[in-house]
N, C-alpha and C positions, 0 to 999 in steps of 0.2 A: 787489853792493851800487849795484844798477842803479837808476833812478829814472823812470820813467813810458816807457813804451816803446809801442808800439801806439797808436792813436787812427789814423783820419781814414786809412785804408785806403780807406774807401769813399767817399774824394775822391782820392785816390791814392797808391799803395804803391810807386810806381816810384823807381828811383835818378835822379832827372832831372839831366842836362847842363844848365849854365848857361845862362842866353838871355843876350842882347845887353842887355837891359834891368835886368839886375841880379840878385843871389841871391834876389827877388822871384817872379821868373818864369823857370819850366823848362819842359824839352820834351824826348820820346824824338825824334821825329824829324818830318821837315816834314810828314808825313802823318798826324802824332797829333795830338790837342787839346792845347794848351797849359796849362796847368797852374799857377795862380797862387798861391804859396803866402806866410806872413806874414799879419802883419795885415790889409793892404786886401784881401788874395784871401780870407781866414776872411772879411771883412764883406761882402765884394761877391757871395761864397755865399749869406750869410745875407739878406741885400736880394732877391738873385733867388726866393729861396725863398718870401719874405714875400709879394712881387708878385705871384708866377703860384698862390699858394696860393686855392682857393676860399672858403676861410673865414678867419678872425682866426688868424694864427699870429706866432710868434718863432721864430727859430733860430740856433744856435750851433754852428759846427763849428769842428774841427782846425784849428790855421794849419798844421801838418804834420804830420809821422810823430811821433807821441807826443809832440805839443807842442798841448795843449789850453790854450785862456788862461789858466786858473787852475789851482793845486793841488787844488781843492775844487770840485765840481761843482756844488751850491747858492751858491757863492761867484760862479762865473760868471752863473747863472741871474738874481742879484741886480741884474746889471748891465742886464737889459731891462725896459721897461717894463712897470708895474704889478707888479711880481714884489720882494718881501722875501723876508730870511733871517730864523729863528731859529736860537739859538746852543745848544749845550749846554755849562752853568754850568764842568763843574769843567773839560771839556777846552778851552772856547772857541771849539771847531770850529762852522763853520755845517753844521747837521744838519736843517732842514728848510725848508720854502717855504712864501710866504703870496702868492698870485695874486690879485690885487683885492681883499684883505680877505678871502678865504678860506683858511685855511691847512692845514696837517697833514693830516687825514683829507678834507677836500675836494679835494685834489687828486689824482688817479689817477697811478700812474706806472709805466710799461709797458717792460719790456728786448725791444727788436724785437717789439714788439704785443703781449709777453706780459706778464701780471700777474705778479709777483714775491712770493714769499710773505714773510710778516716774522714773527718770535716774538715781537714786544711785544706783540702785543695789539690794534695799532691796524691802518689802511689807510693810510698813510703810511710810508715807507721813511725809514731814517736816512741820508743822503745819505753823510755820512762814511764808509759801508759800500761805496760806488762809487767803484773805481780812478778817476781822470779818466782816468789814461792809457790805460785801456780804451775810452774816449769815443771815438769819431766824429764823433758829431754828437749834438745835443741840437733836440727840437722840442718848442715850447710850444704847444699848441692849445688858444687860448680859447674857441674853437667848434666843437663837437663833430663827428668824423667818425662817423658812423653805423654807418659799415663797419667800425671798431676800436674803438667803447665811447660810450656816454651816460652814463657812470657818475661824475663830476665835476662838480660846479657851481662849482669854481674854475677847474680846466684839465686836461687830461690831457697829461702830459710822459711822449715818448718816447724812451726810450735807444736809441741805434744803436750797435751793436758791428762793427768790421771782418769780411771775409770774404775768402776767398783769391780769389776770382773777379771780387773787386772792382776790382784790378790784376793780372793775369798777370803768370808768373814768379817769380824768387827776389828776397825783399827780407828785410830785417834792421834793425831800430833798437833802440838798447839808450840807455838814460841813467841817469847815477847824479847824485845830489844829496846834501847834508847840509844840515841844519836845525838851528836853535837859536832858542829860546823865551828871551828875558831873562833871565826868572826861574826855569827852570829851569839854565839855566847849562852845558847838556850838547847838544855836536853828536853828533846822530842820522843816520842814513843812511835812504836812499831808493834803490831801483833797482827797473829793469825789462828785459825783453826781448821783442822780439817776432820771429818766423820765420814768411814764408810762403813756400808754392811750389807752383807748378802743373805739373803734370805730363801726358804723355800729348796731345800736342798741346793744351793746357790743355781738356782736358777732366776732367781729375780734379783737385782742391788740397785740401791743408791748410795748416791757420793755427793758430799757438801761440803766447801769450804769458804772461807772469808777472812780478807785481811783489811787490816787497816794500815795505810803507811804516810809518814809525816816527814817532811823534811824541812827545816826553816836554814837560809842560806842568806849571809850578806856577801855581796859582790862590790867591787870599785871596778870603775869602767873610765878610762880615758879614750876618747873617739874621735876620729875626724870621719865625720858626715859627707864623704867623696873628695875625690879627688879629680875633678874635670879639667880635660885638656883642651887648649884651645890656644890665641895666639896674642901675646901683650905686644904695645908699641913700645921702641926705644925710648920715647920720652919719660916711661914708668920705672924705667932703668935707674938702679946707684950711680950716680955721678952725671946725670942726663943734666946738659945747662941749656934744654929748651924752655922758652921763656913761658910757655903754655903746654898743658896736656892734656887733648882731647881724643883718646885713643877710638879709630874707627878703620872701617872696612873698605872706606872710600878712597879708590887707587889713585884719584888725582889730589888728595892731601898731601902735607908735607911727610916727607920720609921718617921723620922722629916721631908723625902722630900716628902713622900706619901701622895696622897691627899684624907685624910679620915675622915675630919672636915665639916659636916655638915652647910651650910650658904647661905644667901643671900646678894649680893652686888648691889650699884647703878651702873647701867649700861653708865647713862649719866646725867649729872646733871647740870641745870642752868636757867636762869631766861628771861623773854620779855615781852616786852610794846608793845602793840597790838592796834592798831586803827581801826575800821571799819565800811564803809560806804555800807549801806546794804538799795538798791535802788528797790522797787517793784511797777510794773503797772498790776493791773485788770481790765480785759472788762469783762462785760456780757450782752449779747442779749438775750431776748425770745421774741418768737411770739408765740403767740394762734389763733385757728381760731375754731369755733363751726359752722358749714355748718348745723347742725341741731342740737335741742334739746338732742339728744341722741349720740352725735358724738363729741370729743373732740380732737383737733389734736396741740402737742405743738412742736417746733422746737426751740432749744437753743444752744450757743455757749459760752463756759467760758474758758478765755484767761488769762495766767498768766506769767509776764516777769520779773525776778529777777536776779538782778546783786550784787556780794556780793565781795568788792573789800577788802583785809585787810593786810595793811602795818606791818611789825613787827621789831624789832631789840632788841639784847639780847648776853648772850652767854652762851656758853654750853660744858662740858668737859666731856671728853670719859675716860673711865677707863676698866679694862681689871683687870678678877678675878687672872690672875697669877702673876700679876705686883704688886698686892698688898703686903704691908708689913706693920709690926706694929700695925697689925690687933686686933683690941678688939670687943668679940660677945656679947650681951645679951644672955638669959636666953634662949629666941627662936631660936637664931643661924645667928639674922640679923646682919650684922656687922655694930656697930654705930661709929666706928672710925678706920682710917688706913693712910697711909700715899702711894705715889706712885712716884717714881724718874722719872725725865724727861717729866712731864704732859706736853701735849698741851693745851693750852687755846685758844678756837675759841670764836670768836666773830662772830653773826650772823645777817643776816637780809635778809628780805623776802618779797614777794608781792604774796598773794593769790588772784587769781580771776578768780570767777566762775560765769558762767553765766546759767541759769536754765529758761527752757520756756517750757511753759505745754498748749496744747488748745485740749479740749474734745469740740465735736458735739454731739448732742444725738435726737431723734426722737421719741414721744410717741403718740400712739395712743389708747385713752378709748372708748368705746363704749358700752353702754346699750341696748346690744340686746332685751332683755323682761326687764319687771321690777325686777325678779330675777336673769338674767343672764346676767353677765358682763365678757367682753373681753377688756385685756390689753397686747400693745406689745411694747417694748421697743429696741430702737438699739443707739449705740453711738460708736466712734470713738476717742481714747483718746491718744495724743501722748507727749511723754518728751522728751527733748532733753538736754542735759549737755553739756555745751561750744559746741554749733554749728558752731560755727565762727572759729574754730580750735585754741582757743587762748591758750597761753602757763599758764597752771593754777596755775603753781607755779614755782615763780622766784626766786633762792636762790644765796645767798652770805655767804662765809666762810671766814674770814681772822681770823689771831694769830700769834702767837708764840710758840715753841717748841722745844724739841730734845737739840739741845746745849744750849740754855737759858733755857729751862722747868724747873720750879721749883718742888723739892718732897712734891708735896701738898698733901692735905688730906681734908677729910670732917668728920666731928663730930656732931653726930644725939644725940641731948638733950631734946626731948620731942616727943609728939602726932603730928599725920600728921594733927590734928584738930586747933591745935594751936602753934605752934613750925616748924620753916623751919629747914635743915639743915645747919652746918655753915660750909663755906671753912675756911682753917687756911695755912698758909705759901706761899699764892697766890704771883703772880706777878713774874714779871721778874726774874730769878734766886732766886724766893722766897721773893723778896723786896716788901713789900705791895704798897710801894707810887709808882711803876712802873705797877702795877696792867694795866692800861690802856695806858701806852707809845707807843705812835704813832712812836716813831723811830724804833720800836723793831716789829714793826706788817708786817707781808709780805702778801702775797695771800696762800688762801689754797684752798678747791674743790669749784665747782660751779655747781650745782644740779637745772634743769631745767626739771620740767613733763608737759605734756600736755595731760590731761584726757579727752577724748569725748566718752559718751555714749547715747545711744538712747532706748527708751521704747515705743512700739507700742501695745495697747492693742483694738481687735476689740469685741463687744459684743453684745449679741441679747438675747431677755428674749420673752416668750409669757406665760401668765395665764389667765385662766378662774375662774370667782367665780361666785357659785349659793349659793344665799340665800333666806330662807324662814322662815318666824317667827323666831324660836330661835336657827334655823341649819345654819351654812354657811359652802361651802364644796368650797374648792379651787385644782386645778390643774396645772400644767404648768411646762416649764422647759428652760433651756438656755443653753447659748454656749460662751465662753470664750476663746480667741486664744491671748497670750502674748509674744511676741518677743521681748527679749533683746539683745543688742548688747552693746559688753565694747572694747575701745579700748586705749592703754596708749602708749604714746613715751615720751622719755626722754634722758638726758645725760648720764646715766649708759649704755645705750644700745651702743652705741658708743664710751664710756671710755673716752667723750669728760670733764667729771666732775673732772678728773685727770690733765687737762691740765697745770694746772698752779699751781700743788699744791706743798707743801713741806715749807709754811711758810715764804720764803724769806731768804736773805742772814744773817740778824742778827741774824736768828735761827741756822746759821753756815749747811747749806745745799746747793746742787746747785739745788733743786727745790724752785720755787715759786719767786715773786718779790716783791718788796718793795711797800708797800701802800703810794701814796701823802696824807699828813694832810688836804690836800683841801678836799679829798675823804670824810671825816666824818662834820658832822653837829652840833658838840657838843656832851654834853653829858647830861645825865638825872638821879637825884641821886636817890639810893635806898630806903633813909628813907623812913620810914611809908610804904613802896612798898604795905605791905598786912595790911588791917584794923583788929586788933586783933591777930596778931601772934607776938610771939618769934622769937628770934633766928636775923641773918643779913648776908646782901650779902652784896660783894664789894662793894664800895663806889657809881660806877656809871657804866650805862650802855651806850655805843659808841651808837648816833645816826647816821646811814646812810641808805642807800637806795641799795637793791641787783642790781636795774636797772644802776644806776650810777658805780657801782663797775664791772660790766658786761662790761659797756662803757668803762673803762678805762682798761681793759684788752684787748678788741677788739682793741680800738686805737694804741696799740701796733704793729699790723700788722699781716700778715700771717708769720707763723712760718716755713711753706714750702717754702718760697720764700727769709726769710731772715731769718737773727740767731737772736735769742731773747732770751737773758740769763734769765735762770729760766725756760723757757719751759721744761716741761717733754719731752723729745724727743720718749720717747719708748713708750708711752700712746695707740695712736691711730691709728697707722699703717698707717700714712702719709694722713689722711683723715681731719684732722682738719686744717682749713683755717684761724682760729681767730674769726667765730662766732661760739655761743655755741647754736648752732642747734641741735635739738630733734631728736632722731631715733625712730621707732617704737620697742616697746618691746612685740615681737612675743610671748614673757612665757605668756603674761596677756591677747593676744585675746580670747575672746569666746562670742558664740553666743548661746542664751538660746530659747529654743522654748516651750511654755507649752501651750498644748490644754484641755480644760476642757467642759464636757457635762454633764447637772445636770438634772434630773427629779425629781419631788416634786409631794407630795398629801397632804390635811390638813383638818380636821373637827374641827371646831367649835360648840359647843355648850351651851345652859344655862338650866340649868334644877334646881331642890330643892332638897333637903335633911332636912327631918323634918322643914319645912317650910323656910330654909333658901337659899340664892340664891346660886346656885353653877355652875361655869362657868368652862368648859373643852375643851381642846385644843390639838387635837394631830397630830403631822405629820410626815414624812418621806421625806428625802432626798437621793437621791444616785446620787455619784458624779464619774466620769472618767475620769483620766488625763492620757495623754499621754507627754511625754517630752522629746525632741531630744537638745544633748547638743555637740556641736563642739569647740574644741580648737586645740591650737599648741604644740605638744610634742616635744622635744629635751632634751639630756644629755650633762652633763658638759664634755670635754675632758683633762681639763689642770686647775691649779688655778696658777696665776703667780704674784708675790708681784709689789709693786710700786717703782718704781727707785729713786723715791724721797721723799716719806713718807711710811716708813715700815711698818706701820698700815692699808694699802690699798690694796687689792687684786684686780685681776680680773680676772673673768673666761671664758673660751673659752667654745664653743659648738659644737656639732658635725652638723648633717644632721637633718633638720628638718620635721616634719610630722603630718600633718593635722589628728586630731580623732575624731571621731562621733560616741558617744553612744547615745542610744534609751533606754527609760524605762516607764514602765506604772503603774497604781494603780487604784483601786475603792474600794469606801468605800459606806456602808449604815448607814446614820446618822439621828436617830429618836429623835425625840423631844414628850415632855409632858408638858403640863402648868395647873395647875388647882387651881382655887380661889374658894374659903368659905366665904359668908359675914355673919359672925357672928351675925353681927348687920350693919345698915348701916354704923357707923361708923367704926368698927372692923372688919378688913379682915386677914385671914390666907393663905398664898399659899404655892403651892409645885410645884417644876419642875424638869424635870430631860430631860438630852441629851445628844449625843453625838458630838463633836465638833471636826475640826482639822485646824492645821494650817502647811501650807507647808512650805518647805525650801527655804533660799532666791535663786533669780535666781543665784547669783552670787557665790554661793555654790556649781552650780552644773558642772564648768567646769570638763571636765575628764583630763587636765592635771595638769603635776608636774611645778609649775613655780620656776625657779631659778634665781635669779636677777645677772646679769652680774656684777658691782659692788658691793662689800662687805669688812667687815672689819674682820682684825685678831681676834680670837677667839667668834666670831660672824655670823658664817656661817649659811643662813636662808634658807629654801624653803618652799613653801606652795602647798597644793595640796587640789584638790578639789573633792569631788565624785558625780558623775551624777545617782548614782541609791539611792540615800538619800531617805526614805521613810518620809511621812509627822508625824507631831507628832499629838497623837490622844488622846482624854480626852473624858472622862464621868465623866458630871458634873451632880452636885445636890443641891437645893438651898429649904430653909425651912425658910419663911417669916412669920409674925405678924406686921399688920400697922392698927397705929390708926389714924383715922384721926377725929381729935375729936371739931375742929372748922374750920371755914373758912379760907383757908391759913396757916392751924396749921396741923403739924401732926406728930407721933412718929413712929418708926420702926426698926425691928431688924431682920436681914438676916444672916440666916447661911448658908453657902457655901462649897461645897467639889470638890475639881477638882483630878482626877484619870489619871496620864498623862502618856501615853508610847511613846517609840521611840522619846527620848530625844535624839537631836541631840549633839555631845561633841565634842570638839576640843581635839586632844590629839597632844602633842609634843613628838616627840622622836627622840634621835640622832642617825645618821645611817651613814654609806658611803653610797655614790650614784658613781658608774661607777667605782668605785675604784679609783678615783682623788686623789693625794696627796695634803696634807697642806702645803705649802714651810716654814711655821711657826714653822712646829714641825717633817717631815720629814716623818709623818706618814700619812694613809689613812685618808682624810677631814672627818669631822664629821660634818654634818649638823643638825639643830634642825627642823625636819621636821615637820610642821602643817599637820593633816588631819582630817576630820569630818568624824564622824560616827554613826550610831544609835546604842543606846544602852539601857540605865538606863531607869528606871519607879519611878516616884514619884507621891506621894499624897501631895495636897496641900488643906488647909481649914483654915476657917478664918470666921470673925463675923462682918457684918456691921451694926454700929450703928448709927441711924439718928435723928435728932429732929430739926422741923421747928416751929418755933412760932411767932405771933404777937400780941402784946397787946392791945388788943379791936382796938378803931377809934383813938390810942395815935400816931401812925405813926410809931411807933417804933418796932421792930421785930427782930430776929436772925436765922440762920440756923449754927446748929452744927453738924458735926459727925466725926466718928470714925472706923477704921478697923484695926481691928486686926487679925495677919496671922500665920500662922505656915505652916511645912514640917516634912517629915518623912526623908527626904535627906539635913539637914544642911548642911552648909561647914564645914569640919574638916583642921584646919589648920595644924595638925602634922599629915598628912596624904602625903608622899613626892612621892608616885607612879606616873605614867604617865599618869594615867587613875582615876585620885582625879573628882569626878562630884557632884555637887549641884545644886539644885534648883536658879535660877537666878533672883532679882528683888523684892523679897520677902521683906516686909517693914512695919511696924507699921505706920498707918497715921491719922492726924486727923487735920479737918478742921474748922475754925469758922468765920463766917462770921455776924457783928452787922450793922444792917442798919436803917437807918428813912427817912420815905417817906411820907410828905403831906403837904399842901398848895404850892406845886411849887418847894419845896427844896426836893433832895434826898442826902442822904451821906452814904457810905460804908465804913466800916474797915473789912479786909480780914486779917486772919492768918493761915499760910499753914505751918505744919509741919510734917516730914517724918524723920523717924529714916534710923541709918545706913542699907545699903543694898550692897548685889553682886550685881553688874552690870553686868557682862561679866567675861569669861574667855579670856587671854590674855591681853598683855600689848602691850606698841609702841616697844620695844623691848623684844621679848618674843625666848629668846636663852637658856633658864634653863634647867637643866637636870630632873628636877622635876615634867614634864607635862607642860601641860599652867597656867600660874601663874593667880592669881586671880584679877579684880579690883573692889574696894570695894567702895562705896561714901557714905561720913559720913554724920553726923544726920544735917537737917539744919532746920531752923524756917523763913519766910519771911511773913512781915505785908506789907499790901498795902493799899492804901487809895483812893477813888472817890469821889468824888459829882458833883451835877450840878443845876441848877435852872432856873425856867423857867419864862424867863423875860415877856413872852407876849406868847399867843398861839402858836406862830408860831414860836417863838426865844427861843433857849436853849442855855447858856452857861456852859460849864462843866470843869473838872480839874482832874488829876490823877496823884498819886504818888506811885511809886513803889519801893520794897526793902527800905524802911525809916531806915531799922535798918542797912543799909549796909553790908547786908548777904552776905558770900564768898561761892564757891562751892569747896569743894576739897574730892580728891580720896587717897588712900593707898592701897598697896599689901597684902599679905597674912596676915599681922601685922598690928597693928593700925599706929607704929612707920615708917612705910615703906610707907611714902608718894610718891604717886605718882605725884599729881596735884593740884594746887590752885589757882582758876581764882577768882578777885576779879573784879565784874564786875557792881559795883557801883550803884547809885540811878537814876531814871528816873523820870521827871518831865513833864507833858503833861498839855495844855489848850489850849481851843477851843470854837466854837460855832457852833451850828445845826441850819437849817432852815428848815423849813417843810410848803409846800402849797397843 
């Protein structure tokens, strides 16, 4: 059970002897380079790399063997200027980064200069899948290197792994640790081992490492799945004296009935408790051979196997805008109180199980043809799979009560999403609060199973020549990349099995559904203090049960095709349901995307002088040509049928299927210029200009419109891709002044501007499709259709301020930075057009790290703050009339602590405490009181020991 081994062989895998300066300085002999380890050694290496780079970069290196600064790669990156993180809600893990306001897919992540495949459908990788103990260093290129890539408007992040020739000889590093998240209350292990050895007079070497990581996390979540915008009728508002209330779009109807009042309402409100078990196994092997002094061959393979299982239970209540009464609006149009007669109450449970596997094999050749000419060739094959074993990735259960005993339930919103949750009122069976979780009233409802299965394969190769003489360096080369992405999904919507026992059972007065036995439930969980720091109140308990037990009970009722089962929805499934909740292929979601890119580049780098001051100039250009092939399956709806057991559910029938294939091409010339003038040895000026691009994510390139089989009244949706999407294109400018005023200390100010065109926007329009009729209205069905198009142009500008300082030989120091950003296209919440647009990801941020590093003791305290920002357009239920509704992330401040002590030359003990102030993550919609999600992910504590030889 080891915990992080490897890393930083790239900086030194020797077993060093202690030097007289203490454990932070090591050496092998008087003739060899002195290697400084620890915090100060790592920071100095990072600073040297930044100072000597031709462009604007940031770097993080390991402090020692298997001793990366943080247990998560993204967590380390957030300490750098201009970089913030995103978190995975149920796990609380940092899983993505934003650079200068551009997040996720705007940043290209490379492993030893190679693209890593990802089966998620996006271009960004989940950093929780990258074991930090494998990492020797991270380099963030904020300005492009044309010989590497220009395919990232945010930044290019290059992850460097260790290799045996980084330090010859025999070396071993191992570590073991245990961690506990305070809410999960279970200590779980992490451990790793690295072995490196060179042979035959250091002409052949092998390095192998492996790590097992496990994190258990319990999170509490309060959610509103969407704030659709639309219009309500005056008769729905509190104080209305209208005798009847039938909201309509008919312009000839009485004024009180016409929908004319702009508003936003909660589509679905609920809360869940989630327990996640995240297990990952990483392995790496690297072989190196030097057949001569001028040739180096490297063969390596990286493997990652991650299994994330989350069990959850809670409740969710669905609302329809037309059913709301006694509506109260705030000045922005947000519905802050209402009632809904006959509301159904759903108690939910689920198991999300995802298996992600990635394997990358690479081969590299470096040949020093002459003293001036070097040739490098590199080829790799990277494959990623999501659920290659065909598992059910989401197993669902939904029980509850409603209809005949449904309460006239309501919700009141009394505060801001950052510190207040909505409050249910008049809940419980027939509105009796004490019967909120009355087991005798609960019956079966819908059963949703989903099986997602993706595959991504990347073949890539590059060849480069470098010629160097005196102060001039020329580079020329090319690359090829072939990315093939396949997405498949199956579910119980496609065969309509999800409705097999819908209706809430006999207690609700329907002929659909069956009563739930009390033995199904494993008790309750109280909701007091559910979210730290939040006001408002939830119903008193959550029912604890498992989706697998629920489905097993229903399956145990038998085959409704061979026996009469009261409560079975006889009209749901065309006689195909045999009691098993099998999934069927969702053909509308099928897509196969192929993307092939050829690139050529040339660059020149030279050193000169201006008025006696060293001047460095680098200029390059990269031409990229891309061919895209996209295949999907198209089909049109032919009818919509209501459920016979639940009037809120709908089933859509389709006509013939047809395969659709489209092709598109584009090419761009991407120039880059970097200049640095050393006014003095300590004071440097920089200027950089470049053009970069970011390609659309592969899952957006499907040519077919996807309409789900199973839908709900008032929330008909369809999602369309666009295979002809062009990439985002940005012209970038940087101007910086850097002052390296003493060893391990510097101050810098960097101004940047990005002019971005071809922004991809998601528009949502309500429209009819194939003339099908909505049985709930008798009118042509109005689908909320989401589609993506290239369109707006925007400018992003900002300044990064950084200061790193050590206080002499005291061992104390700090790192402080702040990023201030702005744009000419901010979000306007008053714009209710369907084409509203704003730049996402932009937020001011600041980081502070204080540290002590001396006499074998290391201590670090880190604070990371990020202001509120627009994350994306689109919400879980995106059915509004005013386009894609936004999702904002509220401001946050997280404080982390870490420490270690060098017991002996080879043994080091360490500890880490994350999120010590128990910060939560929260999001909201168009306005601050439109809460979307609050995740309380708790604190995590880790303690362990490292050994090196």
